[in-house]
PDB file as gemmi writes it, atoms N, CA and C in Angstrom:
CRYST1    1.000    1.000    1.000  90.00  90.00  90.00 P 1                      
ATOM      1  N   MET A   1       2.597   7.080 -25.270  1.00  0.00           N  
ATOM      2  CA  MET A   1       2.229   6.166 -24.199  1.00  0.00           C  
ATOM      3  C   MET A   1       1.584   4.926 -24.804  1.00  0.00           C  
ATOM      4  N   SER A   2       2.038   3.770 -24.396  1.00  0.00           N  
ATOM      5  CA  SER A   2       1.484   2.538 -24.948  1.00  0.00           C  
ATOM      6  C   SER A   2       0.202   2.153 -24.213  1.00  0.00           C  
ATOM      7  N   ASP A   3      -0.663   1.448 -24.938  1.00  0.00           N  
ATOM      8  CA  ASP A   3      -1.902   0.964 -24.331  1.00  0.00           C  
ATOM      9  C   ASP A   3      -1.598  -0.242 -23.458  1.00  0.00           C  
ATOM     10  N   HIS A   4      -2.277  -0.320 -22.347  1.00  0.00           N  
ATOM     11  CA  HIS A   4      -2.151  -1.475 -21.467  1.00  0.00           C  
ATOM     12  C   HIS A   4      -3.498  -2.167 -21.389  1.00  0.00           C  
ATOM     13  N   ILE A   5      -3.474  -3.458 -21.512  1.00  0.00           N  
ATOM     14  CA  ILE A   5      -4.674  -4.266 -21.347  1.00  0.00           C  
ATOM     15  C   ILE A   5      -4.465  -5.084 -20.076  1.00  0.00           C  
ATOM     16  N   TYR A   6      -5.456  -5.047 -19.216  1.00  0.00           N  
ATOM     17  CA  TYR A   6      -5.358  -5.725 -17.924  1.00  0.00           C  
ATOM     18  C   TYR A   6      -6.345  -6.876 -17.856  1.00  0.00           C  
ATOM     19  N   LYS A   7      -5.975  -7.874 -17.122  1.00  0.00           N  
ATOM     20  CA  LYS A   7      -6.854  -9.006 -16.843  1.00  0.00           C  
ATOM     21  C   LYS A   7      -7.000  -9.104 -15.337  1.00  0.00           C  
ATOM     22  N   LEU A   8      -8.200  -9.406 -14.876  1.00  0.00           N  
ATOM     23  CA  LEU A   8      -8.465  -9.617 -13.456  1.00  0.00           C  
ATOM     24  C   LEU A   8      -8.804 -11.079 -13.224  1.00  0.00           C  
ATOM     25  N   ILE A   9      -8.248 -11.629 -12.162  1.00  0.00           N  
ATOM     26  CA  ILE A   9      -8.588 -12.987 -11.750  1.00  0.00           C  
ATOM     27  C   ILE A   9      -8.914 -12.957 -10.260  1.00  0.00           C  
ATOM     28  N   GLU A  10      -9.558 -13.996  -9.794  1.00  0.00           N  
ATOM     29  CA  GLU A  10      -9.855 -14.112  -8.376  1.00  0.00           C  
ATOM     30  C   GLU A  10      -9.041 -15.257  -7.791  1.00  0.00           C  
ATOM     31  N   LEU A  11      -8.457 -15.018  -6.646  1.00  0.00           N  
ATOM     32  CA  LEU A  11      -7.664 -16.019  -5.941  1.00  0.00           C  
ATOM     33  C   LEU A  11      -8.175 -16.154  -4.513  1.00  0.00           C  
ATOM     34  N   ALA A  12      -8.001 -17.307  -3.935  1.00  0.00           N  
ATOM     35  CA  ALA A  12      -8.276 -17.501  -2.511  1.00  0.00           C  
ATOM     36  C   ALA A  12      -6.974 -17.959  -1.861  1.00  0.00           C  
ATOM     37  N   GLY A  13      -6.555 -17.239  -0.836  1.00  0.00           N  
ATOM     38  CA  GLY A  13      -5.358 -17.603  -0.091  1.00  0.00           C  
ATOM     39  C   GLY A  13      -5.726 -17.973   1.327  1.00  0.00           C  
ATOM     40  N   SER A  14      -4.908 -18.811   1.942  1.00  0.00           N  
ATOM     41  CA  SER A  14      -5.204 -19.219   3.315  1.00  0.00           C  
ATOM     42  C   SER A  14      -3.931 -19.310   4.141  1.00  0.00           C  
ATOM     43  N   SER A  15      -4.121 -19.239   5.455  1.00  0.00           N  
ATOM     44  CA  SER A  15      -3.001 -19.333   6.389  1.00  0.00           C  
ATOM     45  C   SER A  15      -3.542 -19.632   7.780  1.00  0.00           C  
ATOM     46  N   PRO A  16      -2.820 -20.432   8.543  1.00  0.00           N  
ATOM     47  CA  PRO A  16      -3.207 -20.633   9.944  1.00  0.00           C  
ATOM     48  C   PRO A  16      -2.732 -19.491  10.838  1.00  0.00           C  
ATOM     49  N   ASN A  17      -1.899 -18.569  10.288  1.00  0.00           N  
ATOM     50  CA  ASN A  17      -1.263 -17.550  11.118  1.00  0.00           C  
ATOM     51  C   ASN A  17      -1.869 -16.156  11.045  1.00  0.00           C  
ATOM     52  N   SER A  18      -2.197 -15.676   9.831  1.00  0.00           N  
ATOM     53  CA  SER A  18      -2.700 -14.293   9.732  1.00  0.00           C  
ATOM     54  C   SER A  18      -3.334 -14.039   8.372  1.00  0.00           C  
ATOM     55  N   ILE A  19      -4.115 -12.964   8.312  1.00  0.00           N  
ATOM     56  CA  ILE A  19      -4.703 -12.517   7.052  1.00  0.00           C  
ATOM     57  C   ILE A  19      -3.599 -12.091   6.100  1.00  0.00           C  
ATOM     58  N   GLU A  20      -2.616 -11.364   6.620  1.00  0.00           N  
ATOM     59  CA  GLU A  20      -1.507 -10.900   5.781  1.00  0.00           C  
ATOM     60  C   GLU A  20      -0.767 -12.082   5.143  1.00  0.00           C  
ATOM     61  N   GLU A  21      -0.533 -13.120   5.899  1.00  0.00           N  
ATOM     62  CA  GLU A  21       0.139 -14.295   5.349  1.00  0.00           C  
ATOM     63  C   GLU A  21      -0.735 -14.986   4.307  1.00  0.00           C  
ATOM     64  N   ALA A  22      -2.043 -15.000   4.517  1.00  0.00           N  
ATOM     65  CA  ALA A  22      -2.951 -15.588   3.528  1.00  0.00           C  
ATOM     66  C   ALA A  22      -2.871 -14.824   2.207  1.00  0.00           C  
ATOM     67  N   ILE A  23      -2.810 -13.493   2.275  1.00  0.00           N  
ATOM     68  CA  ILE A  23      -2.658 -12.665   1.072  1.00  0.00           C  
ATOM     69  C   ILE A  23      -1.333 -12.984   0.393  1.00  0.00           C  
ATOM     70  N   ASN A  24      -0.255 -12.980   1.163  1.00  0.00           N  
ATOM     71  CA  ASN A  24       1.070 -13.253   0.603  1.00  0.00           C  
ATOM     72  C   ASN A  24       1.157 -14.650  -0.009  1.00  0.00           C  
ATOM     73  N   ASN A  25       0.525 -15.628   0.614  1.00  0.00           N  
ATOM     74  CA  ASN A  25       0.530 -16.989   0.075  1.00  0.00           C  
ATOM     75  C   ASN A  25      -0.141 -17.040  -1.294  1.00  0.00           C  
ATOM     76  N   ALA A  26      -1.277 -16.373  -1.428  1.00  0.00           N  
ATOM     77  CA  ALA A  26      -1.999 -16.375  -2.701  1.00  0.00           C  
ATOM     78  C   ALA A  26      -1.187 -15.677  -3.788  1.00  0.00           C  
ATOM     79  N   ILE A  27      -0.638 -14.509  -3.472  1.00  0.00           N  
ATOM     80  CA  ILE A  27       0.094 -13.738  -4.472  1.00  0.00           C  
ATOM     81  C   ILE A  27       1.405 -14.422  -4.859  1.00  0.00           C  
ATOM     82  N   SER A  28       2.137 -14.939  -3.893  1.00  0.00           N  
ATOM     83  CA  SER A  28       3.418 -15.569  -4.227  1.00  0.00           C  
ATOM     84  C   SER A  28       3.208 -16.833  -5.055  1.00  0.00           C  
ATOM     85  N   ARG A  29       2.151 -17.568  -4.773  1.00  0.00           N  
ATOM     86  CA  ARG A  29       1.874 -18.769  -5.584  1.00  0.00           C  
ATOM     87  C   ARG A  29       1.457 -18.381  -6.998  1.00  0.00           C  
ATOM     88  N   ALA A  30       0.599 -17.374  -7.127  1.00  0.00           N  
ATOM     89  CA  ALA A  30       0.161 -16.926  -8.454  1.00  0.00           C  
ATOM     90  C   ALA A  30       1.334 -16.397  -9.274  1.00  0.00           C  
ATOM     91  N   ALA A  31       2.269 -15.722  -8.619  1.00  0.00           N  
ATOM     92  CA  ALA A  31       3.414 -15.131  -9.316  1.00  0.00           C  
ATOM     93  C   ALA A  31       4.323 -16.183  -9.959  1.00  0.00           C  
ATOM     94  N   LYS A  32       4.198 -17.428  -9.548  1.00  0.00           N  
ATOM     95  CA  LYS A  32       5.005 -18.488 -10.151  1.00  0.00           C  
ATOM     96  C   LYS A  32       4.571 -18.803 -11.579  1.00  0.00           C  
ATOM     97  N   THR A  33       3.301 -18.532 -11.901  1.00  0.00           N  
ATOM     98  CA  THR A  33       2.802 -18.872 -13.235  1.00  0.00           C  
ATOM     99  C   THR A  33       2.174 -17.695 -13.976  1.00  0.00           C  
ATOM    100  N   ILE A  34       1.919 -16.591 -13.289  1.00  0.00           N  
ATOM    101  CA  ILE A  34       1.312 -15.421 -13.924  1.00  0.00           C  
ATOM    102  C   ILE A  34       2.315 -14.282 -13.862  1.00  0.00           C  
ATOM    103  N   HIS A  35       2.610 -13.707 -15.013  1.00  0.00           N  
ATOM    104  CA  HIS A  35       3.574 -12.607 -15.094  1.00  0.00           C  
ATOM    105  C   HIS A  35       2.865 -11.258 -14.988  1.00  0.00           C  
ATOM    106  N   ASN A  36       3.621 -10.253 -14.640  1.00  0.00           N  
ATOM    107  CA  ASN A  36       3.164  -8.861 -14.642  1.00  0.00           C  
ATOM    108  C   ASN A  36       2.039  -8.566 -13.646  1.00  0.00           C  
ATOM    109  N   LEU A  37       2.046  -9.234 -12.494  1.00  0.00           N  
ATOM    110  CA  LEU A  37       1.061  -8.899 -11.461  1.00  0.00           C  
ATOM    111  C   LEU A  37       1.252  -7.444 -11.059  1.00  0.00           C  
ATOM    112  N   GLN A  38       0.152  -6.698 -10.953  1.00  0.00           N  
ATOM    113  CA  GLN A  38       0.241  -5.266 -10.691  1.00  0.00           C  
ATOM    114  C   GLN A  38      -0.433  -4.825  -9.391  1.00  0.00           C  
ATOM    115  N   TRP A  39      -1.578  -5.401  -9.051  1.00  0.00           N  
ATOM    116  CA  TRP A  39      -2.283  -4.948  -7.855  1.00  0.00           C  
ATOM    117  C   TRP A  39      -3.215  -6.048  -7.356  1.00  0.00           C  
ATOM    118  N   PHE A  40      -3.720  -5.845  -6.141  1.00  0.00           N  
ATOM    119  CA  PHE A  40      -4.723  -6.765  -5.605  1.00  0.00           C  
ATOM    120  C   PHE A  40      -5.719  -5.982  -4.775  1.00  0.00           C  
ATOM    121  N   GLU A  41      -6.887  -6.570  -4.625  1.00  0.00           N  
ATOM    122  CA  GLU A  41      -7.948  -6.014  -3.788  1.00  0.00           C  
ATOM    123  C   GLU A  41      -8.538  -7.160  -2.982  1.00  0.00           C  
ATOM    124  N   VAL A  42      -8.609  -7.021  -1.672  1.00  0.00           N  
ATOM    125  CA  VAL A  42      -9.234  -8.042  -0.834  1.00  0.00           C  
ATOM    126  C   VAL A  42     -10.745  -7.837  -0.902  1.00  0.00           C  
ATOM    127  N   VAL A  43     -11.463  -8.850  -1.364  1.00  0.00           N  
ATOM    128  CA  VAL A  43     -12.911  -8.722  -1.507  1.00  0.00           C  
ATOM    129  C   VAL A  43     -13.686  -9.516  -0.454  1.00  0.00           C  
ATOM    130  N   GLU A  44     -13.034 -10.490   0.164  1.00  0.00           N  
ATOM    131  CA  GLU A  44     -13.667 -11.249   1.248  1.00  0.00           C  
ATOM    132  C   GLU A  44     -12.607 -11.671   2.253  1.00  0.00           C  
ATOM    133  N   THR A  45     -12.999 -11.670   3.494  1.00  0.00           N  
ATOM    134  CA  THR A  45     -12.140 -12.188   4.560  1.00  0.00           C  
ATOM    135  C   THR A  45     -13.007 -13.093   5.426  1.00  0.00           C  
ATOM    136  N   ARG A  46     -12.503 -14.270   5.700  1.00  0.00           N  
ATOM    137  CA  ARG A  46     -13.246 -15.185   6.571  1.00  0.00           C  
ATOM    138  C   ARG A  46     -12.261 -16.097   7.288  1.00  0.00           C  
ATOM    139  N   GLY A  47     -12.764 -16.874   8.209  1.00  0.00           N  
ATOM    140  CA  GLY A  47     -11.892 -17.764   8.954  1.00  0.00           C  
ATOM    141  C   GLY A  47     -12.638 -18.948   9.515  1.00  0.00           C  
ATOM    142  N   HIS A  48     -11.873 -19.812  10.108  1.00  0.00           N  
ATOM    143  CA  HIS A  48     -12.401 -21.038  10.719  1.00  0.00           C  
ATOM    144  C   HIS A  48     -12.105 -20.985  12.212  1.00  0.00           C  
ATOM    145  N   ILE A  49     -13.089 -21.335  13.006  1.00  0.00           N  
ATOM    146  CA  ILE A  49     -12.952 -21.296  14.462  1.00  0.00           C  
ATOM    147  C   ILE A  49     -12.965 -22.719  15.010  1.00  0.00           C  
ATOM    148  N   GLU A  50     -12.019 -22.996  15.881  1.00  0.00           N  
ATOM    149  CA  GLU A  50     -11.979 -24.275  16.597  1.00  0.00           C  
ATOM    150  C   GLU A  50     -11.771 -24.004  18.077  1.00  0.00           C  
ATOM    151  N   ASN A  51     -12.597 -24.584  18.908  1.00  0.00           N  
ATOM    152  CA  ASN A  51     -12.490 -24.450  20.370  1.00  0.00           C  
ATOM    153  C   ASN A  51     -12.429 -22.987  20.816  1.00  0.00           C  
ATOM    154  N   GLY A  52     -13.242 -22.148  20.175  1.00  0.00           N  
ATOM    155  CA  GLY A  52     -13.308 -20.742  20.572  1.00  0.00           C  
ATOM    156  C   GLY A  52     -12.118 -19.896  20.143  1.00  0.00           C  
ATOM    157  N   GLN A  53     -11.260 -20.420  19.270  1.00  0.00           N  
ATOM    158  CA  GLN A  53     -10.077 -19.700  18.800  1.00  0.00           C  
ATOM    159  C   GLN A  53     -10.044 -19.705  17.275  1.00  0.00           C  
ATOM    160  N   VAL A  54      -9.436 -18.659  16.706  1.00  0.00           N  
ATOM    161  CA  VAL A  54      -9.249 -18.624  15.249  1.00  0.00           C  
ATOM    162  C   VAL A  54      -8.228 -19.691  14.883  1.00  0.00           C  
ATOM    163  N   ALA A  55      -8.637 -20.585  13.993  1.00  0.00           N  
ATOM    164  CA  ALA A  55      -7.761 -21.679  13.588  1.00  0.00           C  
ATOM    165  C   ALA A  55      -7.174 -21.471  12.200  1.00  0.00           C  
ATOM    166  N   HIS A  56      -7.869 -20.686  11.374  1.00  0.00           N  
ATOM    167  CA  HIS A  56      -7.430 -20.545   9.993  1.00  0.00           C  
ATOM    168  C   HIS A  56      -8.037 -19.279   9.399  1.00  0.00           C  
ATOM    169  N   TYR A  57      -7.251 -18.565   8.600  1.00  0.00           N  
ATOM    170  CA  TYR A  57      -7.716 -17.367   7.897  1.00  0.00           C  
ATOM    171  C   TYR A  57      -7.806 -17.668   6.410  1.00  0.00           C  
ATOM    172  N   GLN A  58      -8.811 -17.101   5.755  1.00  0.00           N  
ATOM    173  CA  GLN A  58      -8.918 -17.223   4.312  1.00  0.00           C  
ATOM    174  C   GLN A  58      -9.329 -15.875   3.734  1.00  0.00           C  
ATOM    175  N   VAL A  59      -8.690 -15.482   2.640  1.00  0.00           N  
ATOM    176  CA  VAL A  59      -9.031 -14.237   1.950  1.00  0.00           C  
ATOM    177  C   VAL A  59      -9.290 -14.537   0.481  1.00  0.00           C  
ATOM    178  N   VAL A  60     -10.210 -13.789  -0.097  1.00  0.00           N  
ATOM    179  CA  VAL A  60     -10.450 -13.843  -1.536  1.00  0.00           C  
ATOM    180  C   VAL A  60      -9.955 -12.519  -2.094  1.00  0.00           C  
ATOM    181  N   LEU A  61      -9.123 -12.612  -3.132  1.00  0.00           N  
ATOM    182  CA  LEU A  61      -8.505 -11.432  -3.729  1.00  0.00           C  
ATOM    183  C   LEU A  61      -8.901 -11.313  -5.189  1.00  0.00           C  
ATOM    184  N   LYS A  62      -9.044 -10.084  -5.657  1.00  0.00           N  
ATOM    185  CA  LYS A  62      -9.035  -9.803  -7.087  1.00  0.00           C  
ATOM    186  C   LYS A  62      -7.628  -9.339  -7.387  1.00  0.00           C  
ATOM    187  N   VAL A  63      -7.002  -9.960  -8.358  1.00  0.00           N  
ATOM    188  CA  VAL A  63      -5.621  -9.637  -8.714  1.00  0.00           C  
ATOM    189  C   VAL A  63      -5.607  -9.191 -10.168  1.00  0.00           C  
ATOM    190  N   GLY A  64      -4.926  -8.073 -10.420  1.00  0.00           N  
ATOM    191  CA  GLY A  64      -4.820  -7.552 -11.771  1.00  0.00           C  
ATOM    192  C   GLY A  64      -3.411  -7.690 -12.310  1.00  0.00           C  
ATOM    193  N   PHE A  65      -3.320  -8.003 -13.602  1.00  0.00           N  
ATOM    194  CA  PHE A  65      -2.012  -8.071 -14.245  1.00  0.00           C  
ATOM    195  C   PHE A  65      -2.131  -7.600 -15.687  1.00  0.00           C  
ATOM    196  N   THR A  66      -1.024  -7.120 -16.232  1.00  0.00           N  
ATOM    197  CA  THR A  66      -1.023  -6.669 -17.618  1.00  0.00           C  
ATOM    198  C   THR A  66      -0.762  -7.861 -18.536  1.00  0.00           C  
ATOM    199  N   LEU A  67      -1.456  -7.865 -19.657  1.00  0.00           N  
ATOM    200  CA  LEU A  67      -1.247  -8.913 -20.648  1.00  0.00           C  
ATOM    201  C   LEU A  67       0.014  -8.608 -21.439  1.00  0.00           C  
ATOM    202  N   GLU A  68       0.739  -9.640 -21.785  1.00  0.00           N  
ATOM    203  CA  GLU A  68       1.961  -9.463 -22.576  1.00  0.00           C  
ATOM    204  C   GLU A  68       1.576  -9.120 -24.007  1.00  0.00           C  
ATOM    205  N   GLN A  69       2.391  -8.273 -24.633  1.00  0.00           N  
ATOM    206  CA  GLN A  69       2.094  -7.846 -26.008  1.00  0.00           C  
ATOM    207  C   GLN A  69       2.743  -8.759 -27.013  1.00  0.00           C  
TER     208      GLN A  69                                                      
END                                                                             
């Protein structure tokens, strides 16, 4: 079994539509420049309110990926 070394980074994703879309936006953008993404953990969820309605969702993620050998 080979050794794996992992790196963790923090990302913030946002969406006017949903928390799930905010997560997907962050991960899909990161995947354009970071290889070997393996997992994520949502560490914060927050939003913006306008006129008594949710106007925007934001999530902070910890994302793990394996380093290339």
